[in-house]
C-alpha positions in Angstrom: 18.7 6.7 0.5 19.8 3.2 -0.4 16.9 0.8 -0.9 16.5 -2.8 -2.1 14.7 -2.6 -5.4 12.0 -5.3 -5.9 10.3 -3.8 -9.0 12.2 -6.1 -11.3 10.9 -9.3 -9.7 8.2 -11.3 -11.5 6.1 -11.0 -8.4 3.1 -8.6 -7.8 3.8 -8.6 -4.0 7.5 -7.6 -4.7 6.5 -5.0 -7.1 3.9 -3.5 -4.6 6.6 -3.5 -1.9 8.9 -1.6 -4.2 6.4 1.3 -4.1 5.2 1.1 -0.5 7.4 -1.4 1.2 9.2 0.8 3.7 7.3 1.7 6.9 6.6 5.4 6.2 4.9 5.1 2.9 1.6 3.4 4.0 1.3 5.9 6.9 1.8 8.8 4.5 -0.8 7.3 2.1 -3.2 6.8 5.2 -2.7 10.5 6.2 -3.4 11.8 2.6 -6.3 9.5 2.4 -8.0 11.1 5.5 -7.3 14.6 4.3 -3.8 15.6 5.6 -2.4 16.8 2.2 0.2 19.4 3.1 3.8 18.7 4.0 3.6 20.4 7.3 0.4 18.5 8.3 2.0 15.2 7.5 5.3 16.0 9.2 3.5 17.1 12.4 1.1 14.1 12.4 3.7 11.5 11.7 6.6 13.0 13.7 8.8 12.0 10.7 12.0 14.0 9.8 11.6 16.6 7.1 14.3 14.9 5.0 12.7 11.4 5.1 9.2 12.8 4.4 10.5 14.7 1.4 12.3 11.5 0.1 9.1 9.5 0.6 6.8 12.0 -1.0 9.1 12.3 -4.0 9.2 8.5 -4.5 5.4 8.3 -4.2 5.0 11.1 -6.8 7.5 9.3 -9.1 5.6 6.1 -8.6 2.4 7.9 -9.8 0.7 7.1 -6.4 0.6 10.8 -5.4 0.3 14.0 -7.4 1.9 17.2 -6.2 -0.3 20.3 -6.8 0.3 24.0 -6.1 -2.1 25.4 -3.5 -0.3 28.7 -3.0 1.8 30.8 -5.4 3.1 33.2 -2.8 4.9 31.7 -1.1 5.0 28.7 -3.4 3.4 25.7 -1.5 2.3 22.2 -2.7 -0.1 19.7 -1.4 -0.3 16.0 -2.3 -3.3 14.2 -3.5 -3.9 10.5 -4.4 -4.0 9.5 -8.0 -6.4 6.8 -9.2 -3.5 4.4 -8.7 -3.0 5.7 -5.2 -6.6 5.5 -4.2 -6.7 2.0 -5.3 -3.6 1.2 -3.2 -5.6 2.5 -0.2 -7.7 -0.6 -0.7 -4.7 -2.5 0.4 -4.5 -0.4 3.6 -8.2 -1.2 4.3 -7.3 -5.0 4.3 -4.4 -4.1 6.6 -6.9 -2.3 8.9 -9.1 -5.3 9.1 -6.1 -7.5 10.1 -4.9 -5.0 12.7 -8.3 -4.4 14.2 -8.7 -8.2 14.6 -5.2 -9.1 15.9 -3.7 -5.9 17.4 -6.5 -3.6 18.6 -6.7 -5.1 22.1 -9.5 -4.5 24.6 -9.9 -0.9 23.6 -11.1 -1.9 20.1 -10.4 -0.3 16.7 -8.9 3.1 16.8 -10.9 4.2 13.6 -14.2 3.1 12.2 -15.2 3.1 8.4 -18.7 3.9 7.2 -19.6 2.4 3.8 -21.0 5.2 1.5 -23.4 2.8 -0.3 -25.3 1.5 2.8 -24.3 4.1 5.5 -23.2 1.3 7.9 -20.0 1.0 9.8 -18.3 -1.9 8.1 -14.9 -3.6 7.3 -13.3 -4.8 4.1 -14.3 -8.4 3.2 -12.4 -10.1 0.3 -14.7 -11.8 -2.4 -13.9 -13.7 -5.6 -14.3 -11.5 -8.6 -15.9 -14.4 -10.5 -18.5 -16.0 -8.2 -18.6 -13.1 -5.4 -18.1 -15.8 -2.7 -15.6 -15.0 0.3 -12.1 -15.4 -0.8 -9.2 -15.9 1.7 -5.7 -17.2 1.4 -6.7 -20.7 2.4 -9.3 -20.7 -0.4 -7.1 -20.4 -3.4 -4.2 -22.3 -5.3 -1.4 -20.3 -6.5 -0.6 -21.0 -10.2 1.9 -19.5 -12.7 0.5 -16.6 -14.6 1.3 -15.3 -18.0 3.8 -12.8 -16.5 5.7 -15.4 -14.5 9.2 -16.5 -15.0 10.1 -20.1 -15.6 11.5 -21.9 -12.6 15.3 -22.7 -12.7 16.2 -26.0 -14.2 16.5 -28.8 -11.8 20.2 -29.9 -11.5 21.0 -33.3 -13.0 22.6 -35.5 -10.4 26.1 -36.5 -11.2 26.8 -40.3 -10.9 29.3 -41.4 -8.3 32.7 -42.2 -9.5 
């Protein structure tokens, strides 16, 4: 499968898209997160072709988001589990859920609810600043170059008219 590679860009969004930027990967992660860990379960739930599912699972394992584990020796069968890296990536999915529940759920409401283990309440993800713990949204931040950024291209010098 030919894919555009974003992993070499000096951009965390592009690097994340390199791992899960095609449409099936987040849905595969969602299913594994909720407990559908076997190939046949994933294929049946998603209605995805076996070839595409195998390619996506292979990529997610190579990206260290999933781990492939044997659950049966005879016949040989595997299941897929989230790594620590994969479980943290599911945090991104919870942010997507909040947006989707607000903007796309319609009159029927959210298709899934999430109960927070710490308090036992139905809740949704809310972004907070890691420094002051106040709410943090896109309109509340300035974007500055970080230590891993690449310098901007030089500004061309205008040529004088002849």
